[in-house]
C-alpha positions in Angstrom: 12.6 -43.3 64.9 14.6 -40.2 65.8 15.0 -39.5 62.1 11.3 -39.9 61.5 10.5 -37.4 64.3 13.0 -34.9 62.8 11.2 -35.2 59.4 7.8 -34.6 61.1 9.1 -31.5 62.8 10.6 -30.2 59.6 7.3 -30.6 57.7 5.4 -29.0 60.5 7.7 -26.0 60.4 7.2 -25.8 56.6 3.5 -26.0 57.0 3.6 -23.3 59.6 5.6 -21.1 57.4 3.2 -21.7 54.5 0.2 -20.9 56.8 1.9 -17.7 58.0 2.7 -16.6 54.4 -0.9 -17.4 53.3 -2.3 -15.5 56.2 -0.1 -12.5 55.4 -1.2 -12.7 51.7 -4.9 -12.9 52.7 -4.6 -10.1 55.2 -2.5 -8.0 52.9 -4.7 -8.7 50.0 -7.7 -7.9 52.1 -6.2 -4.7 53.2 -5.2 -3.9 49.6 -8.7 -4.7 48.3 -10.2 -2.7 51.0 -8.0 0.3 50.2 -8.8 -0.1 46.5 -12.5 -0.5 47.2 -12.6 2.7 49.1 -10.4 4.6 46.6 -12.3 3.7 43.5 -15.3 5.7 42.6 -17.7 5.4 39.7 -18.2 8.5 37.5 -21.5 8.6 35.6 -20.1 11.1 33.1 -17.3 8.7 32.3 -19.9 5.9 31.8 -21.4 8.0 29.1 -18.0 8.5 27.6 -18.5 12.2 27.4 -14.8 13.0 27.9 -13.1 9.8 26.6 -13.3 10.2 22.8 -10.1 10.5 20.8 -9.6 14.0 19.5 -8.3 14.7 16.0 -6.7 18.1 15.0 -6.0 19.4 11.5 -2.9 21.1 10.1 -3.8 24.3 11.9 -4.5 22.6 15.2 -8.3 23.0 14.9 -10.4 20.1 16.1 -11.8 18.1 13.2 -15.5 17.9 13.8 -18.4 16.1 12.2 -21.7 17.6 11.1 -23.6 15.1 13.3 -23.3 14.8 17.1 -22.9 11.6 19.0 -26.2 9.8 19.4 -27.4 7.9 22.4 -29.8 4.9 22.1 -32.1 3.9 24.9 -32.5 0.2 25.5 -36.1 0.2 24.3 -34.9 1.8 21.0 -32.7 -1.2 20.2 -33.9 -4.4 18.5 -33.9 -7.0 21.3 -32.2 -9.5 19.0 -29.3 -7.1 18.7 -28.9 -6.9 22.5 -29.1 -10.7 22.7 -26.3 -11.0 20.1 -23.9 -8.9 22.2 -24.7 -11.0 25.3 -24.3 -14.3 23.4 -20.8 -13.5 22.1 -19.5 -11.3 24.9 -21.0 -12.5 28.2 -23.6 -15.3 28.0 -24.2 -15.2 31.8 -24.6 -11.4 32.0 -28.0 -11.5 33.7 -26.8 -14.2 36.2 -23.5 -12.8 37.7 -22.8 -9.8 39.8 -20.1 -8.2 37.8 -17.5 -11.0 37.7 -17.7 -14.4 36.2 -15.6 -16.6 38.5 -15.8 -19.7 36.2 -14.4 -17.6 33.3 -11.7 -16.2 35.5 -10.5 -19.7 36.6 -10.7 -21.0 33.0 -8.7 -18.1 31.6 -6.1 -18.4 34.4 -5.6 -22.1 33.6 -5.3 -21.5 29.9 -2.9 -18.6 30.4 -0.7 -20.6 32.7 -0.7 -23.5 30.2 0.2 -21.2 27.4 2.8 -19.3 29.3 1.4 -15.9 28.5 -1.8 -13.9 28.6 -3.7 -15.8 26.0 -7.3 -14.9 26.9 -9.3 -12.6 29.1 -12.3 -13.2 31.3 -13.9 -9.8 31.2 -17.7 -9.6 31.6 -19.7 -6.9 29.9 -19.7 -5.0 33.2 -15.9 -5.2 33.3 -15.5 -4.1 29.7 -17.7 -1.0 30.5 -15.6 0.1 33.4 -12.3 -0.7 31.6 -13.3 1.4 28.6 -14.6 4.3 30.6 -12.5 4.5 33.8 -9.1 2.8 33.3 -6.1 2.8 31.1 -4.9 0.0 28.8 -2.0 -1.1 31.0 -1.8 -4.9 31.6 -1.0 -5.1 35.3 -2.5 -6.9 38.2 -3.3 -3.6 39.9 -5.4 -2.5 36.9 -7.3 -5.9 36.9 -8.0 -5.5 40.6 -9.3 -2.0 40.1 -11.4 -3.2 37.1 -12.9 -6.0 39.3 -13.7 -3.6 42.2 -15.3 -1.0 39.8 -17.3 -3.8 38.2 -18.7 -4.9 41.5 -19.5 -1.3 42.5 -21.2 -0.8 39.1 -23.4 -3.8 39.7 -24.4 -2.4 43.1 -25.3 1.0 41.6 -27.1 0.1 38.4 -29.5 -2.6 37.3 -28.6 -4.9 34.4 -30.7 -3.2 31.8 -28.9 0.1 32.5 -25.5 -1.5 32.4 -26.1 -3.1 29.0 -27.5 0.2 27.7 -24.5 2.1 28.9 -22.2 -0.5 27.4 -23.9 -0.4 24.0 -23.5 3.3 23.9 -19.9 3.3 25.0 -18.1 0.7 22.9 -16.1 1.4 19.7 -17.2 0.1 16.3 -14.3 1.2 14.1 -14.0 4.0 11.6 -14.1 6.6 14.5 -17.6 5.5 15.5 -18.7 5.4 19.2 -21.9 3.8 20.3 -24.4 1.6 18.6 -26.6 4.4 17.3 -23.8 6.0 15.3 -22.6 2.6 14.1 -26.0 1.6 12.7 -26.4 4.9 11.0 -23.0 4.8 9.4 -22.9 1.2 8.3 -26.5 0.4 7.5 -28.2 3.9 7.3 -30.7 2.7 10.0 -31.7 3.3 13.6 -30.9 0.6 16.1 -34.6 -0.4 16.2 -34.5 -1.2 12.5 -31.6 -3.6 12.6 -32.2 -7.1 11.3 -31.0 -10.1 13.4 -28.1 -10.6 11.1 -27.1 -6.9 11.2 -27.3 -6.9 15.0 -25.1 -10.0 15.1 -22.6 -8.5 12.7 -22.1 -5.4 14.9 -21.8 -7.6 18.0 -19.0 -9.5 16.3 -17.3 -6.4 15.0 -16.3 -5.0 18.4 -13.8 -7.7 19.3 -11.4 -6.4 16.7 -12.8 -3.4 14.7 -9.9 -3.4 12.3 -9.9 -7.1 11.5 -13.7 -7.3 11.1 -14.1 -3.8 9.5 -17.2 -4.2 7.2 -15.7 -1.6 4.8 -12.2 -2.9 4.3 -12.6 -6.6 5.4 -16.1 -7.4 4.5 -15.5 -11.2 4.2 -14.1 -11.3 7.8 -17.1 -9.2 8.9 -19.6 -11.7 7.5 -17.8 -14.7 8.8 -17.7 -13.3 12.3 -21.4 -12.4 12.1 -22.3 -16.0 11.2 -20.3 -17.2 14.3 -22.4 -14.9 16.5 -25.6 -16.2 14.9 -24.4 -19.7 15.6 -23.9 -18.8 19.3 -27.3 -17.2 19.5 -28.8 -20.4 18.1 -26.9 -22.6 20.6 -27.9 -20.4 23.5 -31.6 -20.5 22.6 -32.1 -17.0 21.3 -32.8 -18.3 17.7 -34.7 -21.4 16.7 -33.5 -23.5 13.7 -35.7 -21.6 11.2 -34.7 -18.2 12.5 -31.1 -19.2 12.5 -31.2 -20.4 8.9 -33.0 -17.3 7.7 -30.5 -15.0 9.4 -27.6 -16.8 7.8 -29.1 -16.1 4.4 -29.8 -12.5 5.2 -27.4 -10.3 3.2 -25.2 -7.9 5.2 -25.1 -5.0 2.7 -23.2 -1.9 3.9 -25.1 1.3 3.1 -22.8 4.0 4.2 -24.0 7.4 2.8 -21.2 8.8 0.6 -21.5 12.3 1.9 -22.2 11.4 5.6 -18.8 13.0 6.4 -16.2 13.7 3.8 -13.4 13.6 6.4 -14.2 10.2 7.8 -11.8 8.3 5.6 -8.9 10.6 6.5 -9.6 10.1 10.3 -9.9 6.3 9.7 -6.4 6.2 8.1 -5.0 8.5 10.9 -6.4 6.1 13.5 -4.9 3.1 11.8 -1.5 4.8 11.7 -1.8 5.7 15.4 -2.6 2.1 16.2 0.6 1.0 14.4 2.7 3.7 16.1 1.6 3.1 19.6 1.1 -0.7 19.2 -2.4 -0.3 20.7 -5.8 -1.4 19.3 -7.9 1.3 17.7 -10.5 0.8 20.4 -7.9 1.6 23.1 -6.8 4.8 21.3 -10.4 5.9 21.1 -11.4 4.9 24.6 -8.4 6.4 26.3 -8.8 9.9 24.8 -5.6 10.2 22.8 -5.1 13.6 21.0 -4.0 13.1 17.5 -2.5 16.0 15.5 -2.7 15.4 11.7 -1.7 17.0 8.4 -5.4 17.3 7.4 -6.5 20.4 5.5 -10.3 20.7 5.4 -10.3 23.1 2.4 -8.2 20.7 0.4 -10.4 17.8 1.4 -13.4 19.7 0.1 -11.6 20.5 -3.1 -11.0 16.8 -3.7 -14.6 15.9 -2.9 -16.0 18.5 -5.2 -13.8 17.7 -8.1 -14.4 13.9 -7.9 -18.2 14.5 -7.7 -18.5 17.2 -10.3 -21.7 16.1 -12.3 -20.3 17.2 -15.7 -17.4 14.8 -15.4 -19.8 11.9 -14.8 -17.2 9.7 -13.2 -18.6 6.2 -13.0 -18.1 3.6 -10.3 -16.2 4.0 -7.1 -13.8 7.0 -6.6 -10.6 7.8 -4.8 -8.5 10.9 -4.5 -5.5 11.6 -2.3 -3.1 14.6 -2.0 0.2 14.5 -0.3 3.5 16.4 -0.2 6.6 14.8 -1.7 7.9 14.2 1.8 4.9 12.1 2.5 2.6 14.4 4.5 -1.0 13.6 3.4 -3.2 16.7 3.5 -6.4 15.2 2.1 -7.9 11.8 1.3 -11.4 11.0 0.1 -13.1 7.9 -1.3 -16.6 6.9 -2.0 -15.8 3.3 -0.9 -13.7 2.9 2.3 -12.9 -0.7 1.3 -10.4 0.8 -1.1 -8.3 2.1 1.8 -6.6 -1.4 2.2 -7.4 -2.8 -1.2 -4.6 -4.0 -3.5 -5.2 -3.1 -7.1 -3.4 -3.3 -10.5 -3.1 0.3 -11.7 -1.9 -0.6 -15.1 0.4 1.8 -16.9 0.4 4.2 -14.0 2.9 1.7 -12.4 5.3 1.7 -15.4 7.4 4.7 -14.2 7.9 2.9 -10.8 8.4 -0.7 -12.0 10.2 -0.2 -15.3 11.6 3.2 -16.1 12.9 4.3 -12.7 14.9 1.0 -12.2 16.2 1.2 -15.8 17.3 4.8 -15.3 18.9 4.0 -12.0 21.0 1.2 -13.4 22.0 3.0 -16.5 20.1 0.6 -18.8 18.4 3.5 -20.5 18.5 7.3 -20.7 15.5 9.4 -21.9 16.6 9.4 -25.6 17.5 5.8 -25.7 16.2 4.2 -28.9 13.8 1.2 -28.4 12.4 -0.9 -31.2 8.6 -1.0 -30.9 8.2 -4.1 -33.0 6.7 -7.6 -32.2 8.3 -9.6 -29.4 10.0 -12.8 -30.8 10.2 -16.2 -29.1 8.3 -15.4 -26.0 5.1 -16.5 -24.3 4.3 -13.0 -23.3 3.1 -11.0 -26.3 1.2 -7.9 -25.3 0.0 -5.3 -27.8 0.0 -1.6 -27.6 -3.2 0.1 -26.7 -3.6 1.5 -30.2 -2.9 -1.9 -31.7 0.0 -0.5 -33.7 3.8 -0.8 -33.9 5.8 2.4 -34.1 9.3 1.2 -35.0 12.2 2.9 -33.3 11.0 5.3 -30.6 12.8 7.0 -27.7 12.2 5.8 -24.1 10.7 9.3 -23.5 8.1 8.8 -26.3 7.4 5.2 -25.3 6.6 6.4 -21.7 4.6 9.5 -22.8 2.3 7.4 -25.0 2.4 4.4 -22.7 3.6 1.9 -25.3 3.7 -1.7 -23.9 6.2 -3.4 -26.0 9.1 -1.0 -25.3 8.3 -1.3 -21.6 8.7 -5.1 -21.8 12.0 -4.8 -23.6 13.4 -2.3 -21.1 12.3 -4.6 -18.2 14.0 -7.6 -19.8 17.2 -5.6 -20.2 17.0 -4.4 -16.6 16.0 -7.9 -15.3 13.0 -8.5 -13.0 15.0 -9.1 -9.8 16.9 -5.8 -10.2 13.7 -3.8 -11.0 11.8 -5.4 -8.1 14.6 -4.5 -5.6 14.6 -0.9 -6.7 10.8 -0.5 -6.7 10.6 -1.9 -3.2 13.1 0.7 -2.0 10.7 3.3 -3.4 7.9 2.1 -1.1 6.2 -0.7 -3.0 5.7 -4.2 -1.8 6.6 -6.6 -4.5 7.3 -10.3 -4.1 10.2 -12.4 -5.3 8.0 -14.1 -7.8 7.1 -11.2 -10.1 6.8 -11.8 -13.9 7.3 -9.9 -17.1 3.7 -8.8 -16.7 5.0 -6.1 -14.3 6.1 -4.2 -17.4 2.4 -3.5 -17.9 1.9 -2.6 -14.2 0.5 -6.0 -13.1 2.1 -7.4 -9.9 1.5 -10.6 -8.0 -0.2 -9.0 -5.0 -1.4 -5.8 -6.5 -0.6 -2.4 -5.0 -2.3 -0.2 -2.4 -3.1 3.4 -3.0 -0.6 4.3 -0.3 2.2 2.3 -1.9 1.4 4.0 -5.3 1.7 7.4 -3.5 5.0 6.2 -1.8 6.5 5.5 -5.2 5.6 8.9 -6.8 6.5 10.8 -3.6 10.0 9.3 -3.9 10.3 10.6 -7.5 8.9 14.0 -6.6 11.2 14.1 -3.5 14.5 13.9 -5.5 14.7 10.1 -5.0 14.2 10.1 -1.2 11.6 7.7 0.1 9.4 9.2 2.7 6.2 7.0 3.2 2.8 8.5 3.2 1.7 9.5 6.7 -1.1 11.3 8.4 0.0 12.1 11.9 2.2 15.0 13.2 2.1 14.1 16.8 0.1 12.2 19.5 -0.6 13.2 23.1 -2.2 11.1 25.8 -5.3 12.3 27.6 -3.0 14.1 30.2 -1.4 16.1 27.5 2.0 14.2 27.4 3.5 13.8 23.9 4.0 10.2 23.2 4.9 10.5 19.5 6.3 13.1 17.2 7.0 12.9 13.5 10.7 13.3 13.4 10.8 12.8 9.6 8.9 16.0 9.3 11.2 17.9 11.8 14.5 16.8 10.3 13.4 16.0 6.8 15.1 12.7 6.9 14.4 10.1 4.3 16.6 7.4 2.8 17.8 7.8 -0.8 15.9 5.1 -2.7 17.1 6.1 -6.2 19.5 8.8 -7.4 18.6 12.4 -7.7 19.5 12.1 -11.3 17.1 9.2 -11.8 14.2 11.2 -10.2 14.8 14.3 -12.3 15.2 12.4 -15.6 12.0 10.4 -14.9 10.1 13.6 -14.0 11.4 15.3 -17.2 10.0 12.4 -19.2 6.7 12.5 -17.4 6.4 16.2 -18.2 6.2 15.1 -21.8 3.3 12.8 -20.8 1.5 16.0 -19.8 2.6 18.1 -22.8 1.9 15.6 -25.6 1.1 12.2 -24.1 -1.9 10.5 -22.4 -2.0 13.2 -19.7 -2.2 16.2 -22.1 -5.5 17.5 -20.6 -3.4 18.9 -17.8 -1.2 20.8 -20.3 -3.8 23.5 -20.6 -2.8 24.7 -17.1 0.6 25.7 -18.5 2.4 24.6 -15.3 5.1 22.2 -14.4 3.0 19.1 -13.9 4.4 15.6 -14.4 1.8 12.9 -14.9 1.1 9.3 -15.8 -2.2 7.6 -16.7 -3.2 3.9 -16.2 -6.1 1.9 -17.4 -6.7 -1.7 -16.4 -8.9 -3.8 -18.8 -10.8 -6.9 -17.8 -9.2 -9.9 -19.6 -11.4 -11.0 -22.5 -13.9 -8.2 -22.1 -14.2 -4.7 -23.6 -14.6 -3.0 -20.2 -12.2 -1.5 -17.7 -11.9 -2.1 -14.0 -9.5 0.8 -13.1 -8.7 4.2 -14.5 -5.9 6.1 -12.8 -4.1 9.4 -13.2 -1.2 10.4 -11.0 0.1 14.0 -11.4 2.7 15.8 -9.4 4.4 19.2 -9.0 7.4 20.2 -6.9 5.0 20.7 -4.0 2.2 18.0 -4.4 1.5 14.5 -5.4 -2.1 13.9 -6.5 -3.7 10.5 -7.1 -7.1 10.3 -8.7 -8.9 7.0 -9.6 -12.3 5.7 -10.4 -13.2 2.1 -11.1 -14.8 -1.1 -9.9 -14.0 -1.8 -6.3 -16.1 -5.0 -6.1 -14.6 -6.4 -9.3 -18.0 -7.8 -10.2 -18.3 -7.6 -14.0 -21.6 -5.7 -13.9 -19.8 -2.8 -12.1 -17.0 -2.4 -14.7 -16.3 0.9 -16.4 -16.9 1.3 -20.1 -13.8 0.8 -22.3 -13.7 4.5 -23.0 -13.2 5.4 -19.3 -9.4 5.8 -19.2 -6.9 7.5 -16.9 -6.6 10.3 -19.5 -10.3 10.6 -20.1 -12.9 12.3 -17.9 -10.8 11.6 -14.8 -8.2 14.0 -16.1 -10.8 16.8 -15.9 -11.2 16.2 -12.1 -7.4 16.2 -11.7 -7.1 19.4 -13.8 -9.7 21.1 -11.5 -7.7 20.2 -8.5 -4.3 21.1 -10.0 -5.6 24.4 -11.2 -6.0 25.4 -7.5 -2.9 23.8 -5.9 -0.2 23.9 -8.7 1.9 27.0 -8.4 2.6 28.4 -11.9 5.9 29.9 -10.7 7.4 26.7 -9.4 9.5 24.5 -11.7 11.4 21.3 -11.3 15.1 22.1 -10.9 17.7 20.2 -12.9 20.4 18.9 -10.4 24.1 19.0 -11.1 24.1 15.2 -11.4 22.2 15.6 -14.8 24.0 16.8 -17.9 22.4 18.4 -21.0 24.3 17.3 -24.1 23.8 19.2 -27.3 23.7 17.1 -30.5 25.8 18.2 -33.4 24.3 18.6 -36.9 25.3 15.1 -38.0 23.9 13.5 -34.9 20.7 15.5 -35.1 20.1 14.6 -38.7 20.7 10.9 -38.0 18.5 11.1 -35.0 15.6 12.7 -36.9 16.0 10.1 -39.7 15.9 7.1 -37.4 13.0 8.5 -35.3 10.7 9.5 -38.2 7.7 8.1 -36.3 8.6 10.0 -33.1 6.1 12.8 -32.5 8.6 14.8 -30.3 8.9 18.4 -31.7 12.3 19.1 -33.4 13.2 21.9 -31.1 13.1 19.5 -28.1 15.5 17.0 -29.4 18.5 19.3 -30.2 19.7 18.5 -26.6 19.6 15.2 -24.7 19.6 14.7 -20.9 22.0 12.2 -19.3 22.8 11.2 -15.8 26.5 12.2 -15.3 27.4 8.7 -14.1 26.2 7.2 -17.4 27.1 9.8 -20.0 28.8 8.0 -22.9 32.4 8.8 -23.6 31.7 10.5 -26.9 28.2 11.5 -27.9 29.2 12.8 -31.3 29.1 10.2 -34.1 28.0 7.6 -31.5 24.5 8.8 -30.8 22.1 5.9 -31.1 24.9 3.7 -32.4 24.8 -0.1 -32.1 25.7 -1.5 -28.7 28.7 -3.8 -28.6 28.4 -7.1 -26.7 30.9 -9.1 -24.7 31.8 -12.6 -25.9 32.7 -15.4 -23.4 33.6 -19.0 -24.3 35.1 -22.4 -23.4 35.7 -25.8 -24.9 32.7 -27.9 -23.7 32.6 -31.6 -22.6 32.2 -32.6 -26.3 35.5 -30.8 -27.2 33.6 -28.2 -29.2 33.9 -24.4 -28.8 30.9 -22.9 -27.0 30.2 -19.2 -26.9 27.7 -17.0 -25.1 26.9 -13.3 -25.2 24.1 -10.9 -24.5 21.8 -9.7 -27.3 19.2 -6.9 -27.7 16.1 -7.5 -29.7 16.4 -4.6 -32.1 20.0 -5.4 -33.1 21.4 -7.9 -35.6 24.6 -9.9 -34.6 27.1 -11.3 -37.1 29.3 -14.1 -35.6 32.7 -14.5 -37.2 35.3 -17.3 -36.9 38.7 -16.3 -38.2 37.0 -13.4 -40.0 34.6 -15.7 -41.8 30.9 -15.2 -41.1 29.4 -18.2 -39.4 25.9 -17.2 -38.5 23.5 -14.2 -38.2 21.4 -13.7 -35.1 18.2 -11.5 -35.2 15.3 -10.8 -32.9 17.0 -12.2 -29.8 16.9 -10.9 -26.3 19.0 -12.0 -23.4 21.9 -14.5 -23.4 22.6 -16.3 -26.7 24.5 -19.6 -26.8 26.4 -20.8 -29.8 28.2 -24.1 -30.3 30.6 -24.4 -33.2 30.1 -28.0 -34.5 32.7 -27.7 -37.3 35.6 -26.0 -35.6 39.2 -25.6 -36.9 42.3 -26.3 -34.8 42.7 -22.6 -34.0 39.6 -20.5 -33.7 39.4 -16.7 -33.3 35.8 -15.5 -32.6 34.2 -12.1 -32.6 30.6 -10.7 -32.9 29.6 -7.6 -34.7 26.5 -5.7 -33.6 24.7 -4.1 -36.6 21.9 -1.5 -37.0 20.6 -0.3 -40.4 22.7 2.7 -41.8 25.2 2.4 -39.0 28.8 1.3 -38.8 28.9 -2.1 -37.1 30.6 -2.3 -33.7 32.7 -5.3 -32.7 32.9 -7.3 -29.6 36.1 -8.5 -28.0 37.9 -11.4 -29.8 38.2 -14.7 -28.1 40.5 -17.6 -29.0 39.6 -21.2 -28.4 42.0 -24.0 -29.6 41.4 -27.6 -30.1 41.6 -30.3 -28.9 42.0 -29.0 -25.4 40.8 -25.7 -23.8 43.3 -22.9 -23.6 43.3 -19.6 -21.9 41.4 -16.9 -23.8 41.3 -13.2 -23.5 39.3 -12.2 -20.4 37.2 -9.1 -21.0 35.4 -7.4 -18.2 31.6 -7.4 -18.7 30.4 -3.8 -19.4 27.3 -2.1 -18.2 24.5 -2.0 -20.7 25.1 1.5 -22.4 22.4 4.1 -22.7 21.9 3.6 -26.4 20.0 0.4 -27.3 
């Protein structure tokens, strides 16, 4: 009994303590709420978002402005179905509550506790309005209390129609667009009163995540989200069954005027970059008035726009142009179709320098004057043809790149290996998978490549092999003027070395020939140091093209120009004659004529050596490369990376490449040999100086089993080219009937001459 009384007293004391704590919390909370209630004031100017927009500055710290001012839409100027769409998806009880939705708060609290993190919010339209106009993005209890207090005050000060009107004019719609009127003009070229039900629903769905549901770059997501909003409108009684079905079938065609604002795409990319840097949504960056300093140059932007839209060039389809410095600073970017900003394309031969030649040069597989046999591929399922449908025999790597021959590119990639080439290309700023195929020799990758990745690769080459990704922002300040980000890469010129300085210079030197005598020769009339590479992507089985690309660069600039079929619908293809070196080159030439300094030249680094050929080598070189269009005065010297210069150039120039033979006695007690082969060389295999077999047109590892061996077997392999002295491999001894040790020979790097 005494024990039971003690337990009762204990629990009474606990209950008393709980009641006291609860009372303190209630009183303290009440006092806190009271203080917050009296300290928080509504600002009508803030409700109109007059001082909350993000501000963008150009390279000279001038505010980037638009030719049109921000528009305000009265509620009676908006299609009522559009207003209903926002209510259906954002706050179905908007006209019933007084600023806060207590059932939504309880539901969100339960779900968040169950999930263990802040999984969902419970903000009403009223709360969203005050959050976007009066508060910061911090996720604290104090901010939520302030938001609730301001929402209640807002409901006391304004009627529901005014609140929804202010809300629709304050929210962010992506692509640097504030308010419904600006969004409808930009996306649909309409006023809010002209919106269809489906269009209104699409804009209501967009605001949850303007980046994910961007109609320009993620149109499929945009449409899917719009259909969800239409479904909610139907379930909540705003649409009957017939109206709902009709709206689902209503096409959501984006009709953004091309010349509405030529700087829009640049600011869009700067905003996306700011979102990544600060780990904030684009909406938050806009609504909280961040100040973003960029590398934007208005006069350069106008130069790109004018060149790409010059009537005499008649560039068909969608268009894209971007100018950056080798260290990654983007000064101008324009496109007629913003969906291209995130698109992954196959740029054809414009990718060969990055996917094939740079990795091969970096690993010493080739040097510019390496001889490649442009003849049919043997024993392979991948059999591309050259663009001119011709074979050109032995050509240098320099010539193969300048004229964009496909077969030599495949052979070089095979010698480099796909994993090695992929690894190096990724270091240069690309994003290749572990499942690439030989098709990458022609510029086709599994996922495609974005324009920014394409720029990253060429910037690396133009920047002496240092990878500095494309970027738009110099610094970011919050609305109080505090610097929250500064581009340290720009200040300290830091960038990791992706490939050697020698590789970058040798590739640039080869691409100068593309301008002088290859597919980019229209740029040669400018008589300046401009390296270039063209690319054209054909539609399989059709005589039309989907992409025409020309990348050109100088010691100061990297320029990407492109036109093609963004939608990939066959009816929007370019004609077959529209190539990277065609009319597109005229636009690039117009731009380069202004920005390319005639007095600037690419400087040969100390890591590259010029080797003069003697008379014998020169004559032999000219004889073997009879089909090579390179002028004679340009092949008297050859360029090599110092780390890969052959031991003796004289008498060895373009000589056959020796191989390394390995072997063992296999499980059947037969000698088994294996060694690497190159497709343009013939290999004679000898046993005890007696010819056993001849291997031709083989690439990669070759396996040979001697089915009629002698007791003692001495093997070697001679590599043979026409009119050349054969070169021998190591010799290897395999004795029967049991395996014995054989001479171990270190595997050598593939030399520069194959």
